[in-house]
ZADO-1210 file (C-alpha; in nm, 4 decimals, padded with zeros to 6 digits):
<atoms>
<atom x="08.9355" y="15.6665" z="11.7767" code="MET" pos="1"/>
<atom x="08.6991" y="15.4417" z="11.5784" code="PHE" pos="2"/>
<atom x="08.7770" y="15.6286" z="11.2551" code="VAL" pos="3"/>
<atom x="09.1523" y="15.5997" z="11.3139" code="ALA" pos="4"/>
<atom x="09.1278" y="15.2226" z="11.3635" code="VAL" pos="5"/>
<atom x="08.9101" y="15.1886" z="11.0533" code="CYS" pos="6"/>
<atom x="09.1534" y="15.3954" z="10.8439" code="VAL" pos="7"/>
<atom x="09.4502" y="15.1825" z="10.9528" code="VAL" pos="8"/>
<atom x="09.2554" y="14.8633" z="10.8769" code="ALA" pos="9"/>
<atom x="09.1495" y="14.9976" z="10.5365" code="LEU" pos="10"/>
<atom x="09.5069" y="15.0922" z="10.4470" code="ILE" pos="11"/>
<atom x="09.6159" y="14.7424" z="10.5511" code="GLY" pos="12"/>
<atom x="09.3532" y="14.5798" z="10.3288" code="ILE" pos="13"/>
<atom x="09.4520" y="14.8016" z="10.0347" code="ILE" pos="14"/>
<atom x="09.8170" y="14.7142" z="10.0939" code="GLY" pos="15"/>
<atom x="09.7469" y="14.3418" z="10.0928" code="ILE" pos="16"/>
<atom x="09.5421" y="14.3771" z="09.7738" code="ALA" pos="17"/>
<atom x="09.8125" y="14.5806" z="09.5963" code="VAL" pos="18"/>
<atom x="10.1032" y="14.3591" z="09.7025" code="ASP" pos="19"/>
<atom x="09.9020" y="14.0388" z="09.6483" code="GLY" pos="20"/>
<atom x="09.8074" y="14.1446" z="09.2963" code="GLY" pos="21"/>
<atom x="10.1626" y="14.2470" z="09.2192" code="SER" pos="22"/>
<atom x="10.2904" y="13.9125" z="09.3451" code="LYS" pos="23"/>
<atom x="10.0479" y="13.7385" z="09.1081" code="MET" pos="24"/>
<atom x="10.1821" y="13.9456" z="08.8170" code="ARG" pos="25"/>
<atom x="10.5399" y="13.8613" z="08.9199" code="ALA" pos="26"/>
<atom x="10.4471" y="13.4909" z="08.9269" code="THR" pos="27"/>
<atom x="10.2897" y="13.5198" z="08.5803" code="GLU" pos="28"/>
<atom x="10.6094" y="13.6848" z="08.4548" code="ARG" pos="29"/>
<atom x="10.8208" y="13.4066" z="08.6073" code="ALA" pos="30"/>
<atom x="10.5971" y="13.1441" z="08.4403" code="ASP" pos="31"/>
<atom x="10.6269" y="13.3251" z="08.1065" code="TYR" pos="32"/>
<atom x="11.0064" y="13.3493" z="08.1291" code="ILE" pos="33"/>
<atom x="11.0343" y="12.9822" z="08.2297" code="ALA" pos="34"/>
<atom x="10.8147" y="12.8771" z="07.9370" code="GLY" pos="35"/>
<atom x="11.0121" y="13.0819" z="07.6867" code="GLU" pos="36"/>
<atom x="11.3437" y="12.9551" z="07.8242" code="ALA" pos="37"/>
<atom x="11.2156" y="12.5979" z="07.7906" code="ALA" pos="38"/>
<atom x="11.1152" y="12.6649" z="07.4297" code="ARG" pos="39"/>
<atom x="11.4560" y="12.8172" z="07.3563" code="ALA" pos="40"/>
<atom x="11.6312" y="12.5150" z="07.5050" code="GLY" pos="41"/>
<atom x="11.3925" y="12.2733" z="07.3361" code="GLY" pos="42"/>
<atom x="11.5211" y="12.3860" z="06.9985" code="GLN" pos="43"/>
<atom x="11.8702" y="12.2620" z="07.0801" code="ALA" pos="44"/>
<atom x="11.8225" y="11.9139" z="06.9367" code="ILE" pos="45"/>
<atom x="12.1040" y="11.6620" z="06.8930" code="ASP" pos="46"/>
<atom x="12.1951" y="11.7081" z="06.5244" code="PRO" pos="47"/>
<atom x="12.3771" y="11.3748" z="06.4926" code="ALA" pos="48"/>
<atom x="12.0635" y="11.1751" z="06.5778" code="GLN" pos="49"/>
<atom x="11.8233" y="11.4080" z="06.3941" code="ALA" pos="50"/>
<atom x="12.0109" y="11.4082" z="06.0625" code="VAL" pos="51"/>
<atom x="12.0433" y="11.0306" z="06.0518" code="THR" pos="52"/>
<atom x="11.6753" y="10.9915" z="06.1412" code="GLY" pos="53"/>
<atom x="11.7469" y="10.7933" z="06.4576" code="GLN" pos="54"/>
<atom x="11.5569" y="11.0222" z="06.6943" code="ALA" pos="55"/>
<atom x="11.4677" y="11.3791" z="06.7733" code="ILE" pos="56"/>
<atom x="11.6105" y="11.4382" z="07.1206" code="VAL" pos="57"/>
<atom x="11.7470" y="11.7378" z="07.3035" code="VAL" pos="58"/>
<atom x="12.1222" y="11.7836" z="07.3237" code="ASP" pos="59"/>
<atom x="12.1313" y="11.8223" z="07.7048" code="PRO" pos="60"/>
<atom x="12.4318" y="12.0523" z="07.7265" code="GLN" pos="61"/>
<atom x="12.3199" y="12.2768" z="07.4388" code="ALA" pos="62"/>
<atom x="11.9620" y="12.2862" z="07.5691" code="ALA" pos="63"/>
<atom x="12.0701" y="12.3860" z="07.9172" code="GLN" pos="64"/>
<atom x="12.3046" y="12.6495" z="07.7755" code="ALA" pos="65"/>
<atom x="12.0300" y="12.7941" z="07.5517" code="ALA" pos="66"/>
<atom x="11.7756" y="12.8021" z="07.8345" code="ALA" pos="67"/>
<atom x="12.0251" y="12.9595" z="08.0755" code="GLN" pos="68"/>
<atom x="12.1175" y="13.2179" z="07.8093" code="ALA" pos="69"/>
<atom x="11.7486" y="13.3086" z="07.7773" code="TYR" pos="70"/>
<atom x="11.7168" y="13.3371" z="08.1554" code="LEU" pos="71"/>
<atom x="12.0250" y="13.5593" z="08.1678" code="HIS" pos="72"/>
<atom x="11.8908" y="13.7822" z="07.8884" code="ALA" pos="73"/>
<atom x="11.5624" y="13.8168" z="08.0821" code="ALA" pos="74"/>
<atom x="11.7534" y="13.9007" z="08.4038" code="SER" pos="75"/>
<atom x="11.6129" y="13.5903" z="08.5729" code="ALA" pos="76"/>
<atom x="11.7656" y="13.3009" z="08.7624" code="THR" pos="77"/>
<atom x="11.6533" y="12.9421" z="08.7612" code="GLY" pos="78"/>
<atom x="11.7279" y="12.5792" z="08.6998" code="THR" pos="79"/>
<atom x="11.7116" y="12.3767" z="08.3804" code="VAL" pos="80"/>
<atom x="11.6797" y="11.9985" z="08.3581" code="SER" pos="81"/>
<atom x="11.6417" y="11.7518" z="08.0734" code="VAL" pos="82"/>
<atom x="11.4453" y="11.4288" z="08.1147" code="SER" pos="83"/>
<atom x="11.6271" y="11.0959" z="08.0973" code="ALA" pos="84"/>
<atom x="11.4822" y="11.0231" z="07.7527" code="ASP" pos="85"/>
<atom x="11.5968" y="11.3640" z="07.6237" code="GLY" pos="86"/>
<atom x="11.2493" y="11.4659" z="07.5070" code="LYS" pos="87"/>
<atom x="11.1392" y="11.7041" z="07.7825" code="THR" pos="88"/>
<atom x="11.3075" y="12.0176" z="07.9084" code="LEU" pos="89"/>
<atom x="11.1911" y="12.1672" z="08.2402" code="THR" pos="90"/>
<atom x="11.2782" y="12.5184" z="08.3595" code="VAL" pos="91"/>
<atom x="11.2083" y="12.6641" z="08.7030" code="THR" pos="92"/>
<atom x="11.2512" y="13.0379" z="08.7616" code="VAL" pos="93"/>
<atom x="11.3031" y="13.1767" z="09.1117" code="ASN" pos="94"/>
<atom x="11.2447" y="13.5459" z="09.1709" code="ASP" pos="95"/>
<atom x="11.1137" y="13.7826" z="09.4336" code="SER" pos="96"/>
<atom x="10.8767" y="14.0769" z="09.4416" code="TYR" pos="97"/>
<atom x="10.9723" y="14.3847" z="09.6462" code="ALA" pos="98"/>
<atom x="10.6605" y="14.4802" z="09.8405" code="THR" pos="99"/>
<atom x="10.5218" y="14.8337" z="09.8515" code="LYS" pos="100"/>
<atom x="10.2818" y="14.8291" z="10.1469" code="PHE" pos="101"/>
<atom x="10.3781" y="14.5142" z="10.3371" code="LEU" pos="102"/>
<atom x="10.7285" y="14.6502" z="10.3941" code="SER" pos="103"/>
<atom x="10.5694" y="14.8746" z="10.6588" code="ALA" pos="104"/>
<atom x="10.5076" y="14.5627" z="10.8693" code="VAL" pos="105"/>
<atom x="10.8471" y="14.4031" z="10.8036" code="GLY" pos="106"/>
<atom x="10.7732" y="14.1990" z="10.4880" code="ILE" pos="107"/>
<atom x="11.0114" y="14.3497" z="10.2339" code="SER" pos="108"/>
<atom x="10.9785" y="14.0862" z="09.9614" code="SER" pos="109"/>
<atom x="10.7698" y="13.7895" z="09.8520" code="LEU" pos="110"/>
<atom x="10.9225" y="13.4888" z="09.6772" code="GLU" pos="111"/>
<atom x="10.7786" y="13.3822" z="09.3412" code="VAL" pos="112"/>
<atom x="10.8446" y="13.0717" z="09.1329" code="THR" pos="113"/>
<atom x="10.7642" y="13.0038" z="08.7700" code="GLY" pos="114"/>
<atom x="10.7629" y="12.6738" z="08.5824" code="HIS" pos="115"/>
<atom x="10.7951" y="12.5956" z="08.2152" code="GLY" pos="116"/>
<atom x="10.8206" y="12.2732" z="08.0190" code="LYS" pos="117"/>
<atom x="10.8899" y="12.1966" z="07.6543" code="ALA" pos="118"/>
<atom x="10.8264" y="11.8531" z="07.5093" code="THR" pos="119"/>
<atom x="10.9653" y="11.7544" z="07.1714" code="LEU" pos="120"/>
<atom x="10.7010" y="11.6140" z="06.9425" code="LEU" pos="121"/>
<atom x="10.7943" y="11.4653" z="06.6078" code="HIS" pos="122"/>
<atom x="10.6058" y="11.2718" z="06.3460" code="GLY" pos="123"/>
<atom x="10.2566" y="11.3293" z="06.4831" code="VAL" pos="124"/>
<atom x="10.0015" y="11.2306" z="06.2199" code="THR" pos="125"/>
<atom x="09.6253" y="11.2462" z="06.2002" code="ALA" pos="126"/>
<atom x="09.4361" y="10.9221" z="06.2670" code="PRO" pos="127"/>
<atom x="09.3575" y="10.7198" z="05.9563" code="GLU" pos="128"/>
<atom x="09.0124" y="10.7468" z="05.8059" code="GLY" pos="129"/>
<atom x="08.9770" y="11.1227" z="05.8499" code="ASN" pos="130"/>
</atoms>
């Protein structure tokens, strides 16, 4: 009886380790996709302001469309938002991981969320005297 209880406990610990590690990898993937989607959207600058030299800001509609297109191509879902000043694009990816071992105890999936942010930087120069 003792061996049977120990075997069940050991299988449970292995299951938690496998599914926990896989959830971490799924979260890393969601973070990666969110970051890349933010970079893709961050390249959608407003050409009218950039060409005239007024400012380098994101075209909100084009940025959201580009980021959503990247998410779609990566088979991911998420939200895209542009800051009020048009210089920062934030992407959040929502996904889930289908468990392998924890499904035996009724936990069929674990939710994962990834975050990515792109900030437009323009005209950064080195300090004088260097």
